[in-house]
C-alpha positions in Angstrom: 14.4 14.3 19.9 12.4 11.2 21.0 14.5 8.7 22.8 13.7 5.0 21.8 14.1 2.0 24.0 13.7 -1.8 23.3 10.1 -1.6 24.0 9.7 0.8 21.2 11.6 -1.1 18.9 9.5 -4.3 19.9 6.4 -2.4 19.0 7.8 -1.2 15.8 8.5 -4.8 14.7 5.2 -6.0 15.5 3.7 -3.1 13.6 5.9 -3.9 10.6 4.6 -7.5 10.6 1.0 -6.2 10.9 0.2 -2.5 10.7 -3.4 -3.1 11.8 -2.5 -5.1 14.9 -4.4 -3.9 17.7 -2.8 -2.3 20.6 -4.4 -4.9 23.0 -2.6 -7.7 21.1 0.8 -5.5 21.2 0.4 -5.0 24.7 0.0 -8.8 25.4 3.1 -9.7 23.3 5.3 -7.1 24.8 4.2 -7.1 28.1 2.9 -3.7 28.9 -0.6 -2.0 29.3 -2.6 -1.3 26.0 -2.5 2.3 27.3 1.1 2.5 27.2 1.2 1.0 23.7 -1.1 3.5 22.3 0.8 6.3 24.0 4.2 5.0 22.6 2.9 4.6 19.2 1.2 8.0 19.1 4.4 9.4 20.0 6.5 7.8 17.5 3.9 8.8 14.9 4.0 12.4 16.0 7.7 12.8 16.2 8.3 11.1 12.8 10.0 7.9 14.0 7.3 5.8 12.1 4.5 6.3 9.7 1.5 3.6 9.6 0.2 3.3 6.1 -0.9 0.8 3.3 1.9 -0.5 1.2 0.6 -1.0 -2.4 1.7 -4.0 -4.6 2.3 -2.5 -7.9 2.2 -5.8 -9.5 -1.3 -6.3 -8.4 -2.4 -3.4 -10.6 -0.6 -4.6 -13.6 2.6 -2.5 -13.1 4.9 -5.7 -13.4 8.1 -4.1 -14.9 10.5 -2.6 -12.4 13.0 -0.3 -13.6 16.1 1.8 -12.3 17.0 4.7 -14.4 20.3 6.5 -13.6 20.6 10.2 -14.8 23.7 12.1 -15.6 22.7 15.9 -15.2 24.3 19.0 -15.7 25.7 20.1 -12.2 23.5 23.2 -12.0 20.3 21.4 -12.5 20.6 18.2 -10.3 18.0 19.4 -7.6 15.8 20.8 -10.4 15.8 17.6 -12.4 15.1 15.4 -9.4 12.3 17.7 -8.3 10.6 17.3 -11.6 11.0 13.5 -11.7 9.1 13.2 -8.4 5.9 14.7 -10.1 5.2 11.6 -12.0 2.9 8.9 -10.5 4.9 6.1 -12.1 8.2 7.1 -10.1 8.5 5.3 -6.7 11.9 6.6 -5.7 14.1 9.7 -6.6 17.6 10.2 -5.0 20.5 12.5 -5.9 23.8 10.7 -5.6 27.4 11.4 -5.6 29.5 9.2 -8.0 29.0 7.9 -11.5 25.2 9.3 -11.8 23.8 12.3 -10.5 20.1 11.2 -10.0 18.6 7.7 -9.5 15.3 7.0 -10.1 13.1 3.7 -9.8 9.7 3.4 -11.6 7.0 1.0 -12.3 5.4 0.3 -15.6 3.1 -2.1 -17.3 5.6 -3.1 -19.9 9.0 -2.3 -21.4 7.1 -0.1 -24.3 5.8 2.0 -21.6 9.2 2.2 -20.0 10.8 3.2 -23.2 8.4 6.1 -23.8 8.7 7.2 -20.5 12.4 7.4 -20.5 13.0 8.7 -23.9 9.8 11.1 -24.1 9.7 12.3 -20.5 12.8 11.9 -18.6 15.3 12.4 -21.7 13.6 15.5 -22.3 14.0 17.3 -18.9 16.1 20.2 -19.3 19.6 19.4 -17.8 19.4 15.6 -18.4 22.4 14.7 -20.4 22.2 10.7 -20.4 20.1 8.0 -19.0 21.1 4.5 -18.3 18.1 2.0 -17.7 18.1 -1.3 -16.0 15.2 -3.6 -15.8 14.9 -5.2 -12.4 13.4 -8.8 -12.7 13.8 -9.7 -9.2 13.6 -7.7 -5.7 15.0 -9.3 -2.9 14.5 -6.8 -0.2 12.8 -3.4 -0.4 12.7 -0.4 2.0 9.6 -1.3 3.9 11.3 -4.6 4.8 14.2 -2.9 6.5 14.3 -3.6 10.2 16.0 -1.4 13.0 19.2 -3.0 14.0 19.3 -4.5 17.5 21.1 -2.0 19.7 20.0 1.2 17.8 18.0 2.6 20.6 18.5 6.3 20.5 19.6 7.8 23.7 19.9 11.4 24.4 
């Protein structure tokens, strides 16, 4: 397991602000060599601690309707239903849950008609799905890519 320290967390914070920030700039801000920055980034990527990629804004492409769909599923079909839902491009998040619902899904659509069609004609017809509950999400205050590593979370072996 990769052990992180405060320097790693500083590098991660800077990359979260600008994933294209040059290693030389990170080195200047953190106070270490560019070579060390490159090494640490490569090690964190290789070990799966971070992933550097573009984050698409669905609204910029006309997908302005965000929806959470909660599924009640027959107990022996939960994983199969969850896997099936991941196959659709409009779906951004799928998780199995413990509680009132069995599978949580988030999707992006161009409008409520598209939501209705997808939920009733696609999700609702997946074998094992007993019930769907749909919630339109008008405002997202914080998303997963905005999550920050809490201070003091360095991983020590």
